[in-house]
N, C-alpha and C positions, 0 to 999 in steps of 0.2 A: 732763592726759593720764593721770596715775596713777589718778585717780578712775575713769576709763573702764576702765583695765586691771584694776582690782579687780573690776569687773562681769564680766570675762571669765575670771577664775580658776575652775578646775573646780568646786571645792566651792561657790563662790558661785553658779555656774550651776545646780547641783543645788538649792541653797537657793531660788533665785528660781523655778525650775520648781515646786518643792513648794508655795511660798506661793501662786503664781498658780493652780495646778491642784487643790491638795488642801486648802488651809487655808481653811475656810469657817465661821468662828465666828459663831453666831447670837446669842450672849450672852456676858457676861463669864465665866460658868461654863464655856462651851465654850473660851474663850480660856485660862482658868486651867487647864483640863484638859490643854491642850497642853503646859503647863509640866512635866508629869510624863512626857513622851514624849521620845524621841530627837530628834524633829523640832523640838522647842523651839529647839534650836541654829539650825536653818534660819530659823525665824521671827525670832529675835534678830539673826542676821546681816543679813537683808534689811531689817528695820525700822531697825536702827541705821545701816546703810549709807545708807539714804535720808534719815534724819534728819540725819546728818552732811553729806551732799551738799546738802541743803536749807539747812543752817546756813551754807554758803559763799555761798549766794544772799542769805540774810537779812543777812549781815555784809558784803556787797559784794565778795566775792572772785570771784564768777562773775556775769556779766551775766544777769539773769533771762530775757531773751528767748533767749539762747543755751542756757541750762539747759532751758527749756521745749521747745526744738527737739529735744532728745534724751532727755527724761526722763519721757515719758508713763507709763512703768511705775510711777513713784512714785504717780501718781494711782490706779492699779490697786491698789497696796499699801494706800494710805490708805482705799480703799473697804472693805477688809477690817475696819477697826477704827473708822471714823468714827462709826458708829451707836452705839458704846458708849464713846466717848472720855472722856466725863465720869466714867462708872463706873470705867473703867480707871485714871483719875487718882486715884480714891479708894483703890484697892487697890494701886497701884504708886507709884513715885516721882511727885512732883507734876506733872512736865512731860513725860511721854512724848509723842513725836510733835509737840512744839510747833513745831519748825522746819518740818516737813512741813506742818502746819496753816497756818502763816504763808504759805508759798509757794503753797499751794492757794488760800488766800483772795485772793491777788493774781493768780491765773492766769486770764486771760480765757477764758471758755468751759469752765472746769473742770467745772461742773455737768453740761453736756451730755456731755462726754467720760466723766465718771464714771458717768452714767446708762447709757451703752453698756457700760461695764465691768460694772456691776451686773447687767445683763441677761445678759451672757456668763457671769458667775459663777453666776447662778441656774441656767443650763443645765448647768453643770458639777456643781453640787451635787445635781441631780436624779438 
């Protein structure tokens, strides 16, 4: 329950909104440019939250089916970085987003869901 409560905290809600609506990196350079802004805190809050949540699934603390039932937003967040994940790992610590990546790989239908998110994000970025 505490994991869910963290999502509802006011600053986290602001961060989640910013990542979904305003964070549209097309390249590692775009991503790294965000590190020089105040919004970098938002990006870090959201991505580290979802990687931590996914780690609970990976290590068996949360049932994967139960997690998938309430965590579609994680797929949306992963869409923001998946196209450059290998490059990010070269310039950042070696394993960013590894738990998210593991959960996504085992998520039935994740490709279709993420495809819809990509279309939505494309419309926001225009």
